[in-house]
SERO-995439 format. One line per field, with one value per residue: residue in three letters; x, y, z of N, C-alpha, C in turn. Coordinates in steps of 0.001 Angstrom, whole numbers, plus 500000, padded with zeros to 6 digits. Atoms other than C-alpha are relative to their C-alpha. Example, Ala and Ser with C-alpha at 12.3 -4.5 7.8 and 13.67 -1.06 7.14 Angstrom:
2
type <- c(ALA  SER)
nX <- c(500890  499180)
nY <- c(498810  498810)
nZ <- c(500000  499940)
caX <- c(512300  513670)
caY <- c(495500  498940)
caZ <- c(507800  507140)
cX <- c(500900  499230)
cY <- c(501200  501090)
cZ <- c(500000  500730)
***
This chain:
321
type <- c(MET  ARG  ALA  LEU  ALA  ALA  ILE  LEU  ALA  LEU  ALA  ALA  SER  ALA  ALA  ILE  ALA  GLN  PRO  THR  PRO  GLU  GLN  THR  LEU  SER  ALA  VAL  VAL  GLY  VAL  SER  ALA  LYS  ILE  GLN  GLN  GLY  ALA  ARG  SER  ALA  ALA  THR  LEU  GLY  MET  GLN  ARG  ARG  GLY  SER  GLY  ALA  LEU  ILE  ARG  ASP  ASP  TYR  VAL  LEU  THR  ILE  GLY  TYR  LEU  VAL  MET  GLU  ALA  GLU  ALA  ILE  GLU  VAL  ALA  GLY  GLU  GLY  GLY  ARG  THR  VAL  PRO  ALA  THR  LEU  ALA  ALA  PHE  ASP  HIS  ALA  SER  GLY  PHE  GLY  LEU  LEU  LYS  LEU  LEU  ALA  PRO  LEU  GLY  GLY  THR  PRO  LEU  ALA  LEU  GLY  ASP  SER  ALA  ALA  LEU  VAL  GLU  ARG  GLU  PRO  ALA  MET  VAL  VAL  ASN  SER  PRO  GLY  ARG  GLU  GLY  ALA  ASN  LEU  VAL  TYR  VAL  VAL  SER  ARG  ARG  PRO  PHE  SER  GLY  SER  TRP  GLU  TYR  HIS  LEU  ASP  SER  ALA  ILE  PHE  THR  TYR  PRO  ALA  VAL  PRO  GLU  TRP  SER  GLY  ALA  PRO  LEU  ILE  SER  ALA  LYS  GLY  GLU  LEU  VAL  GLY  ILE  GLY  SER  LEU  ILE  VAL  ALA  ASP  ALA  GLY  GLY  ALA  GLY  THR  GLN  SER  PRO  GLY  ASN  MET  PHE  VAL  PRO  ILE  ASP  LEU  LEU  LYS  PRO  ILE  LEU  ARG  ASP  LEU  ILE  ALA  ASN  GLY  ARG  ARG  GLY  GLY  PRO  ALA  ARG  PRO  TRP  LEU  GLY  LEU  ASN  ALA  GLU  GLU  VAL  ARG  GLY  ARG  LEU  PHE  VAL  SER  ARG  LEU  SER  PRO  GLU  GLY  PRO  ALA  ASP  ARG  ALA  GLY  LEU  GLN  ALA  ASN  ASP  ILE  VAL  LEU  ALA  VAL  GLY  SER  ASP  GLU  VAL  THR  THR  LEU  GLY  GLU  PHE  TYR  ARG  ARG  ILE  TRP  SER  ARG  GLY  ALA  ALA  GLY  VAL  ALA  VAL  PRO  LEU  LYS  ILE  LEU  ARG  GLY  ALA  GLN  ILE  LYS  ASP  VAL  THR  VAL  GLN  SER  VAL  ASP  ARG  ALA  GLN  TYR  SER  GLY  GLY  SER  LYS  ALA  TYR)
nX <- c(500700  499451  499423  501046  499587  499113  500204  501020  499442  499020  500551  501079  499007  499427  501669  500447  501007  499216  501276  499922  499139  501260  500115  498036  499900  500915  499613  498977  500298  499319  499729  499596  500151  499423  499334  500836  499074  499327  498992  498618  499757  500499  498874  499417  500935  501576  500918  500840  499281  501013  499714  501383  500445  500590  501122  499901  501648  501062  499891  498949  499050  498693  499109  498442  500743  499705  500965  501194  499611  500327  500670  501314  501318  499377  501206  499970  500534  499814  500180  500967  500355  500583  499666  500606  498708  499411  499294  499376  500436  498790  498992  499108  498784  499165  500012  500975  501428  501010  501586  500791  501239  500946  501486  501057  499684  499480  500073  498496  499264  498854  498969  499230  498902  499296  498218  499168  498935  500019  499800  498652  499463  500619  501510  501184  501215  500596  500370  501147  499618  501477  501304  500592  498978  498708  498959  499708  498252  499276  498267  499115  498796  498402  499260  500552  499166  500515  499822  500042  500306  498971  501032  500379  501298  499122  500733  498892  499930  500656  500129  499604  500484  499463  499618  500807  500955  500574  501139  499560  500550  501406  500556  499803  498887  500468  498735  500984  501551  501169  500031  499309  499019  499325  500510  499045  499442  499286  499385  498414  499243  499266  500890  499469  499005  499077  498499  500487  500901  501029  501023  500956  500580  499621  501190  499873  500816  501540  499816  500243  501229  500836  500014  500281  500766  500833  500041  500284  501408  500466  499511  499570  498653  500008  499712  499040  498886  499345  498510  499008  499845  499244  500101  498910  499803  498993  499848  498770  498974  498378  499887  500495  501066  500627  501240  500689  500996  500479  501378  500158  500486  499939  498850  498477  499664  500091  498682  499049  499493  499158  499428  498521  499744  499522  500323  499210  500114  501300  498730  498507  499927  499809  501085  499613  501194  500799  500605  499623  500241  501113  499932  499074  501011  500802  499574  499681  501487  500617  500053  499738  498698  499130  499226  498876  499485  498635  500290  499100  500415  498500  498861  500109  500797  500805  501092  501543  501099  501335  500992  500785  501683  500477  500306  501549  500183  499480  501362  501256  500722  500808  499552  499787  498491)
nY <- c(498431  498832  500012  499617  498043  499336  499662  498802  498549  499598  498925  498861  499180  499415  499456  500724  501029  501396  500921  500083  501582  501715  500178  501021  501093  501055  500232  500711  501297  501090  500634  501060  500963  501525  500522  501414  501041  500179  498710  500071  499326  500234  500330  498933  499313  501009  500163  499783  498691  498804  498671  499043  499175  498557  500009  498594  500000  500129  501513  500368  499023  500193  499922  500182  501233  501152  500726  500688  500993  501426  500090  500344  499369  499020  499043  498842  499660  498695  499359  500164  501632  500282  500640  500360  500604  499067  500195  499203  499458  500073  500222  499080  500402  498572  498736  500226  499767  500793  499189  500552  499662  500329  500774  499180  498946  499751  498132  499536  499429  500464  498824  499513  500399  499087  500093  500576  499477  498773  500827  499559  500356  499011  499795  501232  501193  500831  501753  500424  501444  500624  499226  499361  499021  500518  500669  498709  499756  499012  500265  498823  500458  500041  500218  500734  500295  501256  501194  501216  501304  500835  500546  499059  499403  498930  498585  499412  499216  500368  499097  500621  499154  500449  500936  501085  500269  501760  500407  498787  500759  499043  498476  498342  498808  498998  498962  499303  499420  501287  501095  500967  499383  501262  501373  500196  501496  500821  499647  500282  500245  498470  499279  498547  500202  501347  499695  499456  500866  499140  501306  499342  500745  500034  500010  500047  498743  500108  499579  501033  500925  498839  500608  501317  500591  500197  501145  500619  499707  500670  500897  500776  499659  498877  500645  500151  502019  500165  500246  501270  500688  501039  500462  500368  499038  500344  499323  498845  500156  499502  499959  500924  500428  501295  500881  500629  501038  500063  500046  501781  500193  498680  499940  499975  501319  500714  499995  500709  499498  500819  498842  499754  499415  498462  499959  499536  499037  500302  499901  499356  498710  500609  499707  499970  499492  500769  498947  500218  501418  499574  499234  501164  501237  499543  498880  500792  499950  500134  501444  501034  500618  500693  498960  500597  500234  500490  500630  500494  501131  500154  499389  499927  499040  500830  499189  500685  499789  500050  499640  499276  500237  499199  500586  500660  501644  501130  500599  500586  499054  499185  498500  500289  499990)
nZ <- c(499901  500037  501575  500881  499517  500422  501340  500638  499346  500843  500651  500175  500133  501206  500641  500915  500045  499932  499192  498483  499767  500280  501762  500438  499551  500371  501328  499514  500094  499440  501127  499528  501304  499920  501121  500822  499955  501325  500200  499821  499068  498404  499075  499475  499536  498954  500124  499576  499908  499583  500023  500309  501381  500140  501128  500978  500605  498606  500026  499948  498654  500482  498870  500287  500771  499298  499298  500639  501265  500093  498773  500475  499578  499316  499400  500016  498924  500063  498326  499408  500419  501521  500305  501418  500677  500991  500920  500599  501415  500562  499461  501006  499453  499997  498931  498467  499541  500170  500152  499693  500900  499613  500416  499313  499269  498357  499140  499705  500599  500590  499842  501381  500378  499990  500964  498674  500321  499364  498575  499503  498686  498879  499978  499243  500672  499114  501017  498904  500113  499472  499940  499057  499332  499464  501027  500838  499391  500638  500568  501165  501098  499655  500826  501509  500733  500364  499397  500639  499001  500460  500394  501010  499802  500037  500071  500476  498992  498796  499059  498950  498412  498608  499722  500312  500058  500579  500457  501069  501058  500877  499330  500425  499846  500328  499567  498816  500473  500040  501298  499918  500866  499855  499355  499900  500773  499647  499029  500219  498838  500434  500256  500252  500917  499839  499225  498660  498888  499778  500113  500757  500925  501450  500615  501365  499818  500523  501602  500796  500687  500487  501700  500147  499244  500979  500735  499039  499854  500923  500843  498782  500104  500710  501811  501296  500160  498543  499967  499407  498572  500223  498951  499396  498838  500218  499049  500264  499094  500254  501149  500569  500105  500422  500442  499242  500419  500914  500134  500373  501418  500419  500856  499034  499621  501109  501005  499409  499328  498997  499303  500206  501534  499789  501338  500244  500622  500751  501147  499784  499301  498392  499249  498392  498934  500215  499996  501352  500873  500430  501398  500778  500806  500582  501330  500920  501153  499290  499276  501022  500516  499159  499032  499692  499007  499707  498626  499479  499188  499480  500629  501280  500391  500959  500765  500439  500396  499322  500708  498705  500234  499354  498675  499559  500413  499590  499575  501224  501091  499697  499613  498470  499532)
caX <- c(500157  502597  504240  501242  500998  503957  503780  500597  502269  504940  502582  500089  503263  504041  500228  499853  496844  496425  493638  492615  494238  490990  491275  495325  494904  491869  493823  496333  495595  496639  497595  497932  498640  498375  500776  499687  501501  504461  505680  508665  508975  507986  511457  512519  509441  506901  503749  502000  502913  501643  502107  500254  499495  498029  494500  495200  491590  488423  489180  492739  495910  499390  501898  505352  505103  506997  504161  501923  503862  502461  499600  496221  494206  494909  492782  492712  492054  490853  490689  488508  489099  486957  488102  487670  489462  491711  493098  496448  496312  499791  503174  505674  509197  511391  510152  508625  505413  502225  498666  495915  492079  489622  486550  484388  484297  486453  485791  488819  489954  492284  495921  497302  500242  503087  506730  508892  511597  511036  511683  515577  517673  516581  512915  510298  507783  505674  505499  502250  502681  499050  495555  494909  496800  498916  500767  501518  506170  507763  511190  513565  515062  518573  519570  518712  520894  520603  520305  521079  519508  521345  517710  518382  516573  518003  516589  518386  517122  515891  514724  516144  514671  515760  515015  513873  510846  509389  507111  508051  506507  504183  504095  503291  505968  503942  505136  503782  501248  499417  500580  501777  505396  507178  506520  508379  510651  513489  515299  519227  521589  523171  520262  522366  525088  527348  530083  527468  526096  522678  519513  516546  514347  514659  511195  510814  509492  506083  507254  507853  504436  502874  504235  502999  499752  497447  498965  499135  495345  494761  496556  498271  501812  503628  503981  506543  509508  510376  513733  516149  515976  518625  517628  520730  521507  524718  526880  529422  532611  535838  534881  533809  530682  529628  527088  525140  522293  520590  516775  515903  515504  516268  518160  521513  520912  520198  523467  525177  526081  527496  527454  530431  530916  532534  531045  533602  531994  528834  530861  533406  532324  533952  531390  532227  529152  525938  524494  526930  526094  522415  522798  525324  522269  519552  521211  521388  517552  514685  513430  514595  517985  520976  523374  527125  528552  532670  532803  535587  535360  538358  541370  539745  538033  534879  532318  528850  525869  522368  519628  517345  513481  511015  510499  506734  507424  509105  505949  504161  503521  501677  501859  502265  505980)
caY <- c(500259  502294  501554  502669  506061  506602  506356  508426  511361  511108  511696  514060  516139  516328  517069  513856  512579  509272  506407  506007  503216  501039  501411  500566  497765  495999  495502  493316  489627  486279  483655  479753  477067  473349  471811  468812  465331  464952  468547  469200  472183  470549  469084  472937  474438  472157  471064  473122  477458  480256  484216  487107  489544  492428  493024  495237  494453  494026  490095  489752  489968  490003  487932  486581  483268  480516  480321  479225  477165  473800  474865  472453  474470  477669  480179  483731  485309  488855  491073  489729  485825  485806  483138  482550  480091  481161  480191  480892  482884  483659  482952  485515  483552  486941  488837  486296  487450  485465  486550  485239  484962  485151  482760  484692  488196  489167  493108  495047  498126  497390  499341  501415  500568  502714  504020  501846  503634  506762  504903  506323  505186  506464  506408  504966  502520  499925  496181  494761  490886  489920  491590  493976  496941  494249  493043  496819  497538  500550  499862  502211  501773  500819  499876  499220  497698  494283  491049  487724  484136  481101  479616  481683  484584  488269  491780  494488  496962  495308  497067  496191  497221  497265  496250  492550  491871  487875  486268  488571  485988  488186  491112  494418  497214  500390  503896  506812  507661  503999  502444  499734  499816  496174  492199  491003  487761  487134  487620  488507  489128  492156  494439  497986  496156  493581  492905  494623  492889  494460  491529  492723  492036  491907  493092  492696  496181  496968  498688  495210  494037  497479  496165  492962  492910  493147  490244  488221  489038  487811  485199  483964  484661  487821  488099  487585  484300  482898  483075  480069  477692  475536  474049  474597  476400  477382  479887  482720  481515  483365  484339  481365  479871  476445  474092  473577  471718  470428  470433  466347  465539  469038  470436  470974  467260  465959  466973  465728  468310  467603  469446  470871  471904  475033  477054  478571  480568  480417  479932  482123  484511  484098  484356  485167  486560  485048  488192  487353  484058  484963  487835  485096  482768  484866  487390  483755  484046  482575  479301  476471  477226  475625  477207  476193  475764  475590  473660  472659  469652  468423  469249  468899  471346  470204  471744  470779  471628  472609  472263  475067  475150  477381  476806  476393  473107  471468  470642  469184  472678  474255  477838  476954  476157)
caZ <- c(499887  500655  497228  495551  497856  496445  493151  493116  495054  492670  489936  491153  491844  488279  487287  485635  484393  485427  486529  489934  492138  491968  488332  487779  490436  489097  485780  487765  487756  489434  486351  487212  484539  484535  482154  479408  480565  478321  478009  477018  479260  482663  483596  483921  484717  486526  486160  487706  487340  489065  488607  487440  484206  483032  481541  478356  477030  478463  477296  476906  479603  478914  480947  480550  478259  480378  482789  480077  477566  476564  479294  479201  481301  482499  485116  485432  489130  489492  492830  495286  493942  491118  488872  485029  482601  479699  476670  475016  472476  471502  472756  471077  471526  470567  473306  475923  476156  476643  475709  477377  475564  478569  478164  480337  481677  484729  485165  485514  483807  481089  481672  478862  477197  478266  476532  478457  476052  478153  481339  482753  485592  489187  487960  490451  489207  490982  490123  491374  491943  493191  492590  495080  497158  498991  495996  495224  495812  494960  492706  490817  487262  487881  484713  480760  479214  476860  477903  476533  477930  477613  475929  472641  473778  473673  474216  472958  475781  479015  481848  485363  488788  492412  494907  494221  493891  494680  493048  489777  487015  484693  487023  486013  485628  486008  485669  487782  484886  485504  482284  481634  480760  481622  482418  484459  483305  485831  489190  489103  491393  489220  488740  488694  485975  485270  487956  490941  493908  493366  493829  491348  488508  484747  482632  479137  478002  476829  473316  472180  471970  470584  466499  467163  469310  466174  464481  468012  468415  465029  464212  467518  466375  464975  461143  458506  458939  462220  463677  463546  466233  466987  470653  472035  475684  475973  478932  478552  480605  480307  476929  475737  474918  476162  475401  478669  477249  474601  473442  473578  469687  469012  466184  468101  469416  466377  464616  467122  469407  472667  476401  477054  473414  473236  470226  468541  465529  463175  459819  459399  461991  465387  468526  472186  473882  473647  472365  468834  468623  468447  465598  463960  463568  462979  460098  458133  457117  458177  460352  458469  457204  457831  460475  460229  463345  464376  467433  469788  471572  473903  471913  468467  466347  464448  461764  462270  460204  462426  460417  462080  462728  463664  467533  467972  465437  467998  469852  466689  465546  468458  469212  473094  472790)
cX <- c(500755  501171  499225  499505  501213  500264  498959  500536  500522  499175  499185  501231  500329  498943  499689  498566  499636  498285  500121  500677  499106  500523  501174  499870  499281  500498  501068  499508  500726  499979  500561  499712  500465  500518  499597  501525  500822  500613  501264  500855  499976  501308  500924  499600  499065  498774  498930  501027  498714  500632  499203  500313  499604  498756  500528  498606  499027  500263  501258  500772  500845  500748  500912  500116  500522  499001  499127  500052  499638  498725  498559  499056  500775  498623  500844  499285  499981  500004  498826  499492  498865  500892  499425  500789  500192  500577  501450  499799  500992  501262  500874  501662  501163  500158  499532  498649  499068  498862  498958  498666  499130  498960  498791  500268  500955  499985  501373  500286  501179  501714  500554  501088  500724  501006  500945  501540  500772  500750  501815  500356  499715  498302  498982  498873  499499  499839  498985  499576  498750  498986  499824  500997  501120  501015  500898  501712  500172  501367  500375  500595  501098  500912  499319  501189  499307  500140  499772  499585  500644  498934  499921  499111  501138  498878  500891  500021  499138  499725  500248  499780  501015  499083  499468  498692  499416  498921  499588  499126  499077  499664  500179  500971  498947  500521  498968  498646  499059  500045  501380  501639  501133  499169  500873  500551  501181  500365  501463  500397  500647  499135  500825  501092  500560  501195  499350  499126  498605  498243  499155  498994  499955  498444  500187  498780  499095  500427  500715  499075  499163  500223  499503  499045  498578  499920  499872  498534  499251  500032  500997  501468  500256  500126  501461  500681  499982  501499  500720  499988  500988  499950  501290  500455  501553  500222  501148  500930  501326  500101  499778  498627  499789  498725  499647  498936  499379  498571  499454  499528  499901  500704  501265  500119  500056  501088  500720  501053  499644  499615  501166  500951  500468  499778  501178  499654  498558  500922  500996  500298  500500  498726  500525  499101  498592  499031  500523  499553  498787  499589  500639  498726  499250  499973  499889  498454  499087  499809  499987  501812  500956  501352  501619  501017  501861  500141  501527  499654  501339  500648  499462  498601  498936  499079  498860  498627  498847  499413  498614  498188  499420  499647  498686  499983  500232  498881  498990  499523  498963  500449  500366  501252  500870)
cY <- c(501353  500295  500827  501312  500653  500446  501007  501132  500138  500862  501076  501000  500567  500003  498942  499354  498742  499212  499989  498705  499064  499555  498924  498335  498613  499714  498784  498405  498587  498801  498692  499326  498633  499351  498438  498949  499964  501414  500378  500981  499675  499597  501353  500780  499581  499899  501110  501610  501023  501614  501136  500813  500929  500247  501436  499935  499595  498090  499266  500450  499252  499102  499335  498146  498466  499384  499578  499272  498764  499623  498863  500601  501162  501225  501156  500756  501584  500673  499412  498123  499219  499213  499808  499262  501017  499292  500835  500544  500694  499873  500295  499508  501054  500248  499325  500244  498591  500559  499116  500256  499628  499227  500540  501238  500340  501139  500400  501402  499827  501176  500128  499843  501299  500384  499546  500756  501444  499739  500450  499374  500998  500201  499182  499793  499018  498794  499593  498459  498980  500974  500443  500891  499056  499470  501431  500092  500911  499269  500996  499291  499902  499923  499685  499903  498363  499176  498569  498620  499333  499124  500720  501006  501287  501347  501275  501454  499741  500813  499451  501184  499876  500936  498905  499860  498333  499660  501050  499349  500771  501003  500885  500851  501451  501302  500972  500770  498905  499262  499227  500116  498663  498808  499484  497901  499336  500662  500131  501124  501596  501053  501744  499950  499337  500475  500470  498893  500797  498954  501099  499320  500478  500195  499983  501205  499851  500417  498830  499117  501409  499396  499077  499617  499780  498266  498855  499564  499002  498561  499043  499679  501251  499740  500310  498175  500032  499740  498232  499855  498799  498591  499698  501419  499919  501960  500522  499764  500478  500661  498888  499452  498492  499584  499668  499249  500086  499671  498407  500226  501534  500596  499683  498129  499218  499824  500040  500831  499630  501235  499910  500309  501179  500812  501195  501345  499620  500284  500621  500855  499757  500371  499553  500173  499088  501082  500071  498972  499987  500563  498979  499700  500954  500886  498389  499739  499182  498152  499078  499730  499500  501041  499168  500422  499648  499898  499884  499131  498996  500899  500007  500953  499439  500970  499275  501053  499984  500307  500646  499946  500712  499587  499266  498614  498902  499408  499348  501168  501035  501041  500096  499950  500734)
cZ <- c(500209  498552  499187  500573  499555  498725  499727  500451  498660  498840  499967  500161  498983  498988  499214  499783  500121  500557  501231  500336  500108  498570  499469  500937  499385  498624  500371  500324  500213  498500  500478  498545  500748  498777  499536  500591  498376  499693  499837  501093  501367  500647  500158  500360  500836  499137  500230  500190  500455  500183  499870  498338  500397  499604  498854  499166  500577  499926  499647  501095  499210  501512  499552  499775  500544  500912  499455  498748  500112  501411  499279  500437  500597  500579  500484  501422  500209  501641  500460  499845  499255  499015  498552  499111  498937  499249  499419  498719  499230  501335  499155  500644  500243  501299  501300  500308  499573  500050  499864  499536  501439  499753  500350  500547  500884  500078  499921  498950  498990  500325  498401  499815  500172  498963  500992  499462  500813  501380  500382  501427  501474  500002  501103  499355  501015  499364  501281  499510  500300  499593  501508  500703  500887  499350  499447  500647  499187  499512  499427  498830  500550  498840  498570  499097  498869  500766  499108  501142  499055  498572  498579  499738  500485  499803  500136  501555  501253  501163  501289  501245  501213  500940  499446  500414  500195  499398  498784  498590  498899  500461  499303  499959  499860  500712  500585  499135  500293  499072  500568  499369  499981  500182  500309  499943  501417  501722  499771  501108  499433  499371  499251  499023  499842  501006  501603  500774  500155  499944  499187  499242  498428  499313  498881  499757  499219  498234  499048  499571  499394  498286  499855  500537  499130  499602  501145  500129  498827  499797  501088  499740  499184  498497  499619  500898  501611  500035  499938  500916  500006  501660  500699  501423  499745  501116  499544  501200  499375  498743  498903  500130  500141  500617  501181  499985  499203  499957  499839  498617  499025  498551  499973  500092  498811  499037  500633  501122  501379  501507  500286  498532  500182  498325  499960  498933  499068  498565  500059  501170  501848  501215  501356  501068  499545  498859  497961  499234  499369  498838  499051  498862  499679  498864  498825  499336  501223  500970  498605  498884  500762  500320  500197  501400  500254  501674  500917  501178  500651  499546  498694  499223  499033  499358  499933  499268  501011  499185  500981  499713  500564  501620  500801  499321  501138  501316  499017  499316  501113  500665  501592  500178  499183)
***
């Protein structure tokens, strides 16, 4: 409650027109998902997942995609505990957003989409990780920088906040204007920057949603060709990219890559960071393109060609993965 009061006071002092506290909080929902048997993501993410999300249309909720990928049943809860079923309308792998379609009215005032690019360091914001005032947390933006995840995922300008908020998955990041500017993705140890000791959270900027939202609603995915996906998790260690995990029966696994291989290059282009690795892969064309890799295994350098796929095809074409 103190967090909500602080944000509203800041907005009022700047003479910002904004929704009422009740309207803002009414948009925050709880999300729970039961995952289908045999789901590929169950080993790492579990069979029961809980988080939150934000109402952005009367019947659409935005959350983080890993909460709901491969779900067989999804429920959305509003303030007061009312629960309605939902379906996964879209999962955008490039951004990480999951879009849910409510199957019954839930009530609440949808949040306006704000300008996440305008967020600057030291700016206050509010993270609401559960419906109602008790879920409101005051945070500060402490860093805007690229983020590369080991699961073939990259953001050019992720939002990092401090202090850390528990139960961050899908939590809306709300600006002093009462607008949605990000969706919670991770807890990190270095929110203030690489090498710092500043536990905080990473948020996916809402600006990434704006150009694709219409396609997500209409078609279940963004327009245009899908990125090539290899099914290869890698970690940066002392300037080297070590393969840490292979998606079972995924493209890299079928091509013969192994855990602890070191990726040296994509084609003739040397790579030493995840960001370089992904940009080299994605620049070669759409999903389906052959991706030549140079790897180090033990003392031997090998050339391996991986036939990429659209990541959605990995689970039989379901847009849920």
